[in-house]
VMD Tcl script that builds the backbone (N, CA, C; Angstrom):
set m [mol new atoms 414]
animate dup $m
set s [atomselect $m all]
$s set {name element resname resid chain x y z} {
  {N N MET 1 A -16.987 -2.007 -8.423}
  {CA C MET 1 A -15.592 -1.972 -8.480}
  {C C MET 1 A -15.408 -0.706 -8.180}
  {N N PRO 2 A -14.440 -0.186 -7.239}
  {CA C PRO 2 A -14.155 1.226 -7.320}
  {C C PRO 2 A -12.993 1.641 -8.497}
  {N N ALA 3 A -13.080 3.068 -8.384}
  {CA C ALA 3 A -12.306 3.532 -9.619}
  {C C ALA 3 A -10.443 3.384 -9.118}
  {N N LYS 4 A -9.756 3.543 -10.076}
  {CA C LYS 4 A -8.684 3.255 -9.713}
  {C C LYS 4 A -7.988 4.533 -9.534}
  {N N ASP 5 A -6.832 4.736 -8.358}
  {CA C ASP 5 A -6.020 5.925 -8.050}
  {C C ASP 5 A -5.336 6.295 -9.310}
  {N N ILE 6 A -5.092 7.632 -9.413}
  {CA C ILE 6 A -4.507 8.378 -10.367}
  {C C ILE 6 A -3.264 7.821 -10.464}
  {N N TYR 7 A -2.467 7.448 -9.803}
  {CA C TYR 7 A -1.341 6.655 -9.507}
  {C C TYR 7 A -0.934 5.035 -9.565}
  {N N HIS 8 A -2.173 4.375 -9.891}
  {CA C HIS 8 A -2.275 3.313 -9.815}
  {C C HIS 8 A -1.250 2.498 -10.922}
  {N N ASP 9 A -1.171 3.027 -12.184}
  {CA C ASP 9 A -0.366 2.461 -13.055}
  {C C ASP 9 A 0.894 2.655 -13.090}
  {N N ALA 10 A 1.606 3.828 -12.347}
  {CA C ALA 10 A 2.807 4.172 -11.781}
  {C C ALA 10 A 3.467 3.040 -10.808}
  {N N VAL 11 A 2.301 2.885 -9.628}
  {CA C VAL 11 A 2.776 2.007 -8.408}
  {C C VAL 11 A 2.982 0.480 -9.193}
  {N N LYS 12 A 2.095 0.242 -9.802}
  {CA C LYS 12 A 2.128 -1.240 -10.681}
  {C C LYS 12 A 3.692 -1.279 -11.336}
  {N N THR 13 A 3.856 -0.347 -12.230}
  {CA C THR 13 A 4.976 -0.321 -12.983}
  {C C THR 13 A 6.554 -0.322 -11.847}
  {N N ALA 14 A 6.409 0.402 -11.048}
  {CA C ALA 14 A 7.637 0.705 -9.935}
  {C C ALA 14 A 7.830 -1.009 -9.380}
  {N N LEU 15 A 6.507 -1.527 -8.655}
  {CA C LEU 15 A 6.524 -2.896 -8.319}
  {C C LEU 15 A 7.232 -3.833 -9.351}
  {N N VAL 16 A 6.932 -3.944 -10.543}
  {CA C VAL 16 A 7.256 -4.788 -11.566}
  {C C VAL 16 A 8.698 -4.307 -11.719}
  {N N LYS 17 A 8.983 -3.463 -11.723}
  {CA C LYS 17 A 10.851 -3.019 -11.700}
  {C C LYS 17 A 11.622 -3.072 -10.335}
  {N N ASP 18 A 10.707 -3.184 -9.276}
  {CA C ASP 18 A 11.370 -3.652 -8.219}
  {C C ASP 18 A 11.543 -5.321 -7.721}
  {N N GLY 19 A 10.929 -5.878 -8.904}
  {CA C GLY 19 A 10.980 -7.488 -8.872}
  {C C GLY 19 A 9.988 -8.115 -8.604}
  {N N TRP 20 A 8.815 -7.394 -8.279}
  {CA C TRP 20 A 7.516 -7.982 -7.742}
  {C C TRP 20 A 6.471 -8.354 -8.943}
  {N N THR 21 A 5.881 -9.417 -8.776}
  {CA C THR 21 A 4.952 -9.975 -9.756}
  {C C THR 21 A 3.694 -9.841 -9.414}
  {N N ILE 22 A 2.807 -9.114 -10.225}
  {CA C ILE 22 A 1.451 -8.351 -9.788}
  {C C ILE 22 A 0.529 -9.380 -10.190}
  {N N THR 23 A -0.009 -10.079 -9.309}
  {CA C THR 23 A -0.859 -11.332 -8.875}
  {C C THR 23 A -2.471 -11.212 -9.456}
  {N N GLN 24 A -2.602 -10.008 -8.443}
  {CA C GLN 24 A -4.374 -9.543 -8.607}
  {C C GLN 24 A -4.350 -7.790 -8.653}
  {N N ASP 25 A -5.314 -7.369 -9.650}
  {CA C ASP 25 A -5.417 -6.134 -9.974}
  {C C ASP 25 A -7.049 -6.083 -10.151}
  {N N PRO 26 A -7.888 -5.617 -9.127}
  {CA C PRO 26 A -7.548 -5.688 -7.773}
  {C C PRO 26 A -7.139 -6.752 -6.965}
  {N N LEU 27 A -6.952 -6.825 -5.708}
  {CA C LEU 27 A -7.148 -8.046 -4.623}
  {C C LEU 27 A -8.308 -7.920 -3.821}
  {N N THR 28 A -9.388 -8.853 -4.251}
  {CA C THR 28 A -10.661 -8.624 -3.935}
  {C C THR 28 A -10.584 -9.607 -2.470}
  {N N LEU 29 A -11.121 -9.094 -1.370}
  {CA C LEU 29 A -11.475 -9.954 -0.269}
  {C C LEU 29 A -12.903 -10.130 0.161}
  {N N ARG 30 A -13.387 -10.944 0.377}
  {CA C ARG 30 A -14.727 -11.094 0.538}
  {C C ARG 30 A -14.682 -11.594 2.401}
  {N N ILE 31 A -15.359 -10.453 2.995}
  {CA C ILE 31 A -15.951 -10.677 4.521}
  {C C ILE 31 A -17.437 -10.743 4.558}
  {N N GLY 32 A -18.085 -11.826 4.857}
  {CA C GLY 32 A -19.259 -12.106 5.171}
  {C C GLY 32 A -19.848 -11.925 3.720}
  {N N LYS 33 A -20.772 -10.820 3.410}
  {CA C LYS 33 A -21.357 -10.771 2.438}
  {C C LYS 33 A -20.722 -9.371 1.522}
  {N N LYS 34 A -19.699 -8.831 1.970}
  {CA C LYS 34 A -19.238 -7.373 1.845}
  {C C LYS 34 A -17.773 -7.902 0.808}
  {N N ASP 35 A -17.711 -6.991 -0.054}
  {CA C ASP 35 A -16.635 -7.268 -0.983}
  {C C ASP 35 A -15.711 -6.121 -0.416}
  {N N LEU 36 A -14.246 -6.246 -0.335}
  {CA C LEU 36 A -13.182 -5.284 -0.348}
  {C C LEU 36 A -12.405 -5.255 -1.449}
  {N N PHE 37 A -11.896 -4.225 -2.130}
  {CA C PHE 37 A -10.974 -3.949 -3.265}
  {C C PHE 37 A -9.634 -3.419 -2.863}
  {N N ILE 38 A -8.555 -3.995 -2.487}
  {CA C ILE 38 A -7.056 -3.333 -2.387}
  {C C ILE 38 A -6.626 -3.412 -3.456}
  {N N ASP 39 A -5.694 -2.253 -3.994}
  {CA C ASP 39 A -5.749 -1.910 -5.305}
  {C C ASP 39 A -4.717 -3.118 -5.943}
  {N N LEU 40 A -3.886 -3.473 -5.324}
  {CA C LEU 40 A -2.604 -4.608 -5.995}
  {C C LEU 40 A -2.539 -5.634 -4.945}
  {N N GLY 41 A -2.241 -6.777 -5.330}
  {CA C GLY 41 A -1.816 -8.037 -4.909}
  {C C GLY 41 A -0.434 -7.992 -5.650}
  {N N ALA 42 A 0.552 -8.542 -4.842}
  {CA C ALA 42 A 2.044 -9.011 -5.606}
  {C C ALA 42 A 2.864 -9.946 -4.807}
  {N N GLU 43 A 3.919 -10.722 -5.495}
  {CA C GLU 43 A 4.515 -11.531 -4.799}
  {C C GLU 43 A 5.915 -11.488 -5.547}
  {N N LYS 44 A 6.556 -11.738 -4.391}
  {CA C LYS 44 A 8.062 -11.844 -4.900}
  {C C LYS 44 A 8.788 -13.416 -4.484}
  {N N LEU 45 A 9.576 -13.745 -5.349}
  {CA C LEU 45 A 9.937 -15.065 -4.984}
  {C C LEU 45 A 11.500 -14.918 -4.233}
  {N N LEU 46 A 11.785 -15.465 -3.200}
  {CA C LEU 46 A 12.847 -15.070 -2.441}
  {C C LEU 46 A 13.567 -16.364 -2.325}
  {N N ALA 47 A 14.898 -16.231 -3.383}
  {CA C ALA 47 A 15.592 -17.509 -3.166}
  {C C ALA 47 A 16.456 -17.958 -2.144}
  {N N ALA 48 A 16.692 -17.168 -1.503}
  {CA C ALA 48 A 17.775 -17.459 -0.163}
  {C C ALA 48 A 16.632 -18.121 0.898}
  {N N GLN 49 A 15.471 -17.838 0.635}
  {CA C GLN 49 A 14.210 -18.752 1.757}
  {C C GLN 49 A 13.416 -19.845 0.706}
  {N N LYS 50 A 13.571 -20.071 -0.356}
  {CA C LYS 50 A 12.901 -20.706 -1.019}
  {C C LYS 50 A 11.421 -20.451 -0.910}
  {N N GLY 51 A 10.835 -19.495 -0.776}
  {CA C GLY 51 A 9.704 -19.182 -0.976}
  {C C GLY 51 A 9.075 -17.829 -1.227}
  {N N THR 52 A 7.951 -17.729 -1.338}
  {CA C THR 52 A 7.404 -16.503 -1.726}
  {C C THR 52 A 6.953 -15.278 -0.467}
  {N N GLU 53 A 7.131 -14.030 -0.708}
  {CA C GLU 53 A 6.766 -13.003 -0.043}
  {C C GLU 53 A 5.605 -12.203 -0.712}
  {N N LYS 54 A 4.424 -12.511 0.086}
  {CA C LYS 54 A 3.047 -11.652 -0.483}
  {C C LYS 54 A 2.542 -10.281 -0.018}
  {N N ILE 55 A 2.270 -9.565 -0.453}
  {CA C ILE 55 A 2.269 -8.325 -0.452}
  {C C ILE 55 A 0.498 -7.867 -1.015}
  {N N ALA 56 A -0.182 -6.859 -0.200}
  {CA C ALA 56 A -1.005 -5.976 -0.924}
  {C C ALA 56 A -0.750 -4.567 -0.596}
  {N N VAL 57 A -1.295 -3.970 -1.677}
  {CA C VAL 57 A -0.690 -2.490 -1.679}
  {C C VAL 57 A -2.260 -1.629 -2.128}
  {N N GLU 58 A -2.324 -0.816 -1.215}
  {CA C GLU 58 A -3.720 0.285 -1.406}
  {C C GLU 58 A -2.846 1.404 -1.851}
  {N N ILE 59 A -2.990 2.262 -3.072}
  {CA C ILE 59 A -2.399 3.226 -3.195}
  {C C ILE 59 A -3.492 4.787 -2.926}
  {N N LYS 60 A -2.857 5.515 -2.479}
  {CA C LYS 60 A -3.384 6.680 -2.020}
  {C C LYS 60 A -2.593 7.977 -2.797}
  {N N SER 61 A -3.341 9.067 -2.980}
  {CA C SER 61 A -3.131 9.906 -3.898}
  {C C SER 61 A -2.484 11.367 -3.289}
  {N N PHE 62 A -3.612 11.471 -2.225}
  {CA C PHE 62 A -3.287 12.610 -1.352}
  {C C PHE 62 A -2.862 13.821 -1.971}
  {N N VAL 63 A -4.364 14.365 -2.584}
  {CA C VAL 63 A -4.353 15.438 -3.409}
  {C C VAL 63 A -5.740 15.998 -3.253}
  {N N GLY 64 A -6.415 16.015 -1.981}
  {CA C GLY 64 A -7.617 16.811 -1.687}
  {C C GLY 64 A -6.783 18.162 -0.981}
  {N N PRO 65 A -8.211 18.808 -0.485}
  {CA C PRO 65 A -7.578 20.230 0.020}
  {C C PRO 65 A -6.699 20.026 1.563}
  {N N SER 66 A -7.306 18.927 2.069}
  {CA C SER 66 A -6.540 18.771 3.434}
  {C C SER 66 A -5.807 17.225 3.464}
  {N N GLU 67 A -4.357 17.326 3.541}
  {CA C GLU 67 A -3.861 16.297 3.780}
  {C C GLU 67 A -3.910 15.574 5.151}
  {N N ILE 68 A -4.207 16.066 6.230}
  {CA C ILE 68 A -4.774 15.179 7.227}
  {C C ILE 68 A -6.044 14.436 7.192}
  {N N ARG 69 A -7.134 15.064 6.578}
  {CA C ARG 69 A -8.320 14.494 6.063}
  {C C ARG 69 A -7.929 13.532 5.290}
  {N N ASP 70 A -6.802 13.389 4.401}
  {CA C ASP 70 A -6.688 12.577 3.463}
  {C C ASP 70 A -6.136 11.193 4.230}
  {N N LEU 71 A -5.087 11.752 5.398}
  {CA C LEU 71 A -4.360 10.934 6.166}
  {C C LEU 71 A -5.148 9.956 6.997}
  {N N GLU 72 A -6.633 10.545 7.313}
  {CA C GLU 72 A -7.614 10.097 8.471}
  {C C GLU 72 A -8.296 8.697 7.103}
  {N N ASN 73 A -8.519 9.602 5.902}
  {CA C ASN 73 A -9.302 8.419 5.316}
  {C C ASN 73 A -8.377 7.041 5.210}
  {N N ALA 74 A -7.143 7.409 4.728}
  {CA C ALA 74 A -5.922 6.251 4.438}
  {C C ALA 74 A -5.700 5.523 5.620}
  {N N LEU 75 A -5.796 5.877 6.700}
  {CA C LEU 75 A -5.533 5.103 7.814}
  {C C LEU 75 A -7.036 4.176 8.501}
  {N N GLY 76 A -8.070 4.839 8.292}
  {CA C GLY 76 A -9.343 4.140 8.230}
  {C C GLY 76 A -9.161 2.824 7.322}
  {N N GLN 77 A -9.093 2.967 5.769}
  {CA C GLN 77 A -9.021 2.201 4.968}
  {C C GLN 77 A -7.906 1.167 5.207}
  {N N PHE 78 A -6.955 1.317 5.608}
  {CA C PHE 78 A -5.784 0.670 5.970}
  {C C PHE 78 A -5.806 -0.370 7.293}
  {N N ILE 79 A -6.445 0.151 8.237}
  {CA C ILE 79 A -6.927 -0.697 9.450}
  {C C ILE 79 A -7.817 -1.681 8.924}
  {N N LEU 80 A -8.832 -1.322 8.209}
  {CA C LEU 80 A -9.817 -2.154 7.591}
  {C C LEU 80 A -9.414 -3.144 6.874}
  {N N TYR 81 A -8.705 -3.180 5.931}
  {CA C TYR 81 A -7.535 -4.002 4.973}
  {C C TYR 81 A -6.960 -4.690 5.878}
  {N N GLN 82 A -6.326 -4.288 6.839}
  {CA C GLN 82 A -5.217 -5.079 7.427}
  {C C GLN 82 A -5.974 -6.135 8.081}
  {N N ASN 83 A -7.205 -5.906 8.770}
  {CA C ASN 83 A -8.139 -6.697 9.517}
  {C C ASN 83 A -8.612 -7.795 8.638}
  {N N ALA 84 A -8.918 -7.571 7.563}
  {CA C ALA 84 A -9.352 -8.377 6.659}
  {C C ALA 84 A -8.473 -9.276 6.206}
  {N N LEU 85 A -7.302 -8.575 5.828}
  {CA C LEU 85 A -5.989 -9.665 5.182}
  {C C LEU 85 A -5.739 -10.749 6.589}
  {N N SER 86 A -5.737 -10.252 7.750}
  {CA C SER 86 A -5.338 -10.880 8.642}
  {C C SER 86 A -6.632 -12.427 8.951}
  {N N LEU 87 A -7.823 -12.111 8.464}
  {CA C LEU 87 A -8.622 -13.348 8.335}
  {C C LEU 87 A -8.700 -14.366 7.094}
  {N N THR 88 A -8.676 -13.451 5.944}
  {CA C THR 88 A -8.293 -14.000 4.984}
  {C C THR 88 A -7.078 -14.598 4.194}
  {N N GLU 89 A -5.994 -14.030 4.484}
  {CA C GLU 89 A -4.844 -13.921 3.853}
  {C C GLU 89 A -3.885 -13.359 4.984}
  {N N PRO 90 A -3.849 -14.618 5.870}
  {CA C PRO 90 A -2.719 -13.984 6.961}
  {C C PRO 90 A -1.302 -13.856 6.446}
  {N N ASP 91 A -1.007 -14.676 5.449}
  {CA C ASP 91 A 0.583 -14.575 5.074}
  {C C ASP 91 A 0.863 -13.157 3.970}
  {N N ARG 92 A -0.212 -12.269 4.170}
  {CA C ARG 92 A 0.092 -11.202 3.032}
  {C C ARG 92 A 0.389 -9.650 3.979}
  {N N THR 93 A 0.940 -9.039 3.832}
  {CA C THR 93 A 1.318 -8.047 4.361}
  {C C THR 93 A 0.994 -6.306 3.441}
  {N N LEU 94 A 0.090 -5.742 4.223}
  {CA C LEU 94 A -0.628 -4.661 3.589}
  {C C LEU 94 A 0.463 -3.412 3.608}
  {N N TYR 95 A 0.852 -2.714 2.653}
  {CA C TYR 95 A 1.461 -1.922 2.588}
  {C C TYR 95 A 0.608 -0.600 2.118}
  {N N LEU 96 A 0.919 0.685 2.432}
  {CA C LEU 96 A -0.248 2.250 1.951}
  {C C LEU 96 A 1.254 2.489 0.621}
  {N N ALA 97 A 0.649 2.704 -0.303}
  {CA C ALA 97 A 1.858 3.434 -1.088}
  {C C ALA 97 A 1.374 4.816 -1.649}
  {N N ILE 98 A 2.098 5.786 -0.960}
  {CA C ILE 98 A 2.084 7.015 -1.399}
  {C C ILE 98 A 3.512 7.912 -2.420}
  {N N ARG 99 A 3.032 9.037 -2.994}
  {CA C ARG 99 A 4.106 9.515 -3.658}
  {C C ARG 99 A 5.284 9.913 -2.603}
  {N N GLU 100 A 6.552 10.021 -3.213}
  {CA C GLU 100 A 7.627 10.415 -2.230}
  {C C GLU 100 A 7.475 11.715 -1.246}
  {N N ALA 101 A 6.735 12.654 -2.282}
  {CA C ALA 101 A 6.561 13.848 -1.891}
  {C C ALA 101 A 5.791 13.910 -0.392}
  {N N VAL 102 A 4.713 13.379 -0.461}
  {CA C VAL 102 A 3.936 13.096 0.671}
  {C C VAL 102 A 4.212 12.112 1.715}
  {N N TYR 103 A 5.210 11.400 1.622}
  {CA C TYR 103 A 6.299 10.647 2.561}
  {C C TYR 103 A 6.971 12.232 3.067}
  {N N LEU 104 A 7.660 13.018 2.742}
  {CA C LEU 104 A 8.366 13.769 2.964}
  {C C LEU 104 A 7.658 15.200 4.212}
  {N N ASP 105 A 6.614 15.301 3.280}
  {CA C ASP 105 A 5.314 16.331 3.823}
  {C C ASP 105 A 4.756 15.991 5.214}
  {N N LEU 106 A 4.346 14.317 5.176}
  {CA C LEU 106 A 3.254 13.826 6.316}
  {C C LEU 106 A 4.440 13.109 7.035}
  {N N PHE 107 A 5.286 11.962 6.842}
  {CA C PHE 107 A 5.861 11.195 7.478}
  {C C PHE 107 A 7.340 11.689 8.078}
  {N N GLU 108 A 7.599 12.639 7.603}
  {CA C GLU 108 A 8.931 13.336 8.101}
  {C C GLU 108 A 8.492 14.348 9.595}
  {N N GLU 109 A 7.325 14.495 9.482}
  {CA C GLU 109 A 6.788 15.334 10.501}
  {C C GLU 109 A 6.502 14.677 11.672}
  {N N GLU 110 A 6.019 15.397 13.090}
  {CA C GLU 110 A 5.881 14.220 14.241}
  {C C GLU 110 A 4.414 13.602 13.979}
  {N N ILE 111 A 3.780 13.984 13.219}
  {CA C ILE 111 A 2.436 12.873 13.083}
  {C C ILE 111 A 2.690 12.006 12.311}
  {N N GLY 112 A 3.460 11.861 11.252}
  {CA C GLY 112 A 3.888 10.698 10.456}
  {C C GLY 112 A 4.595 9.967 11.359}
  {N N LYS 113 A 5.708 10.207 11.962}
  {CA C LYS 113 A 6.783 9.849 12.879}
  {C C LYS 113 A 6.168 9.141 13.665}
  {N N MET 114 A 4.973 9.633 14.333}
  {CA C MET 114 A 4.415 8.716 15.538}
  {C C MET 114 A 3.599 7.739 15.100}
  {N N LEU 115 A 2.989 7.739 13.585}
  {CA C LEU 115 A 2.422 6.406 13.051}
  {C C LEU 115 A 3.232 5.060 13.058}
  {N N LEU 116 A 4.578 5.793 12.423}
  {CA C LEU 116 A 5.638 4.829 11.973}
  {C C LEU 116 A 6.499 4.324 13.078}
  {N N GLU 117 A 6.728 5.051 14.165}
  {CA C GLU 117 A 7.211 4.409 15.348}
  {C C GLU 117 A 6.485 3.550 15.955}
  {N N ARG 118 A 4.951 3.740 15.728}
  {CA C ARG 118 A 3.968 2.497 16.982}
  {C C ARG 118 A 3.697 1.468 15.887}
  {N N ASN 119 A 4.200 1.245 14.789}
  {CA C ASN 119 A 4.027 0.226 13.666}
  {C C ASN 119 A 2.341 0.089 13.385}
  {N N VAL 120 A 1.907 1.337 13.199}
  {CA C VAL 120 A 0.380 1.740 13.202}
  {C C VAL 120 A 0.120 1.406 11.425}
  {N N ILE 121 A 1.342 1.697 10.777}
  {CA C ILE 121 A 1.284 1.552 9.095}
  {C C ILE 121 A 2.606 1.175 8.458}
  {N N LYS 122 A 2.265 0.216 7.514}
  {CA C LYS 122 A 3.362 0.279 7.007}
  {C C LYS 122 A 3.453 0.718 5.313}
  {N N LEU 123 A 4.699 1.702 4.638}
  {CA C LEU 123 A 4.555 2.073 3.863}
  {C C LEU 123 A 5.433 1.846 2.704}
  {N N VAL 124 A 5.096 2.091 1.507}
  {CA C VAL 124 A 6.050 2.185 0.206}
  {C C VAL 124 A 6.097 3.833 -0.469}
  {N N SER 125 A 7.197 4.250 -0.659}
  {CA C SER 125 A 6.838 5.371 -1.391}
  {C C SER 125 A 7.566 5.143 -2.619}
  {N N PHE 126 A 6.842 6.322 -3.653}
  {CA C PHE 126 A 7.372 6.058 -4.952}
  {C C PHE 126 A 7.321 7.238 -5.742}
  {N N ASN 127 A 8.480 7.038 -6.911}
  {CA C ASN 127 A 8.385 8.437 -7.608}
  {C C ASN 127 A 7.233 8.474 -9.027}
  {N N PRO 128 A 6.177 8.940 -8.915}
  {CA C PRO 128 A 5.417 8.878 -10.174}
  {C C PRO 128 A 6.040 9.245 -11.628}
  {N N GLU 129 A 6.789 10.085 -11.516}
  {CA C GLU 129 A 7.444 10.235 -12.772}
  {C C GLU 129 A 8.450 9.232 -13.589}
  {N N GLN 130 A 9.087 8.854 -12.539}
  {CA C GLN 130 A 10.056 7.908 -12.973}
  {C C GLN 130 A 9.600 6.371 -12.564}
  {N N GLU 131 A 8.483 6.475 -11.916}
  {CA C GLU 131 A 7.817 5.099 -11.904}
  {C C GLU 131 A 8.780 4.146 -11.187}
  {N N VAL 132 A 9.330 4.387 -9.965}
  {CA C VAL 132 A 10.136 3.672 -9.301}
  {C C VAL 132 A 10.030 3.701 -7.493}
  {N N ILE 133 A 10.031 2.907 -7.046}
  {CA C ILE 133 A 9.881 2.645 -5.519}
  {C C ILE 133 A 11.014 3.514 -4.918}
  {N N THR 134 A 10.769 4.451 -3.689}
  {CA C THR 134 A 12.070 5.168 -3.172}
  {C C THR 134 A 12.283 4.633 -1.670}
  {N N ARG 135 A 11.421 3.833 -1.367}
  {CA C ARG 135 A 11.519 3.290 0.057}
  {C C ARG 135 A 10.360 2.310 0.723}
  {N N TRP 136 A 10.819 1.557 1.275}
  {CA C TRP 136 A 9.891 0.425 1.727}
  {C C TRP 136 A 10.095 0.758 3.364}
  {N N ILE 137 A 8.709 0.949 3.880}
  {CA C ILE 137 A 9.108 1.164 5.484}
  {C C ILE 137 A 7.835 0.263 6.015}
  {N N PRO 138 A 8.525 -0.929 6.760}
  {CA C PRO 138 A 8.196 -2.159 7.215}
  {C C PRO 138 A 7.250 -1.940 8.364}
}
mol reanalyze $m
mol bondsrecalc $m
mol representation Tube
mol addrep $m
């Protein structure tokens, strides 16, 4: 099992504050003989629809020497997990969790806007000090 991201507990707390129930920590997917570990699985009761919304959240710290290299690695992992989820849990939506500062540095710039406008990635940003969600980008 992989090590937890340095912001794992902050994101977990932020999701709970936002009304989510953590159902798996980590969420394990088996594809053939290989296991994949997404940081968190969560669900939220939707009263108006009388059902639940299910998500998976992969947390990335972006603390390496190159934020572009960190982005490349996160995107590769996101695409792999997204495809695995579509086979094993198609009713679950995958989000990449990043700090609000990373969102402002990368996703308010052209490279990040390109990924969001083309629906390549879904994001949730968070404030690690306050342990709150600052935005959802489906």
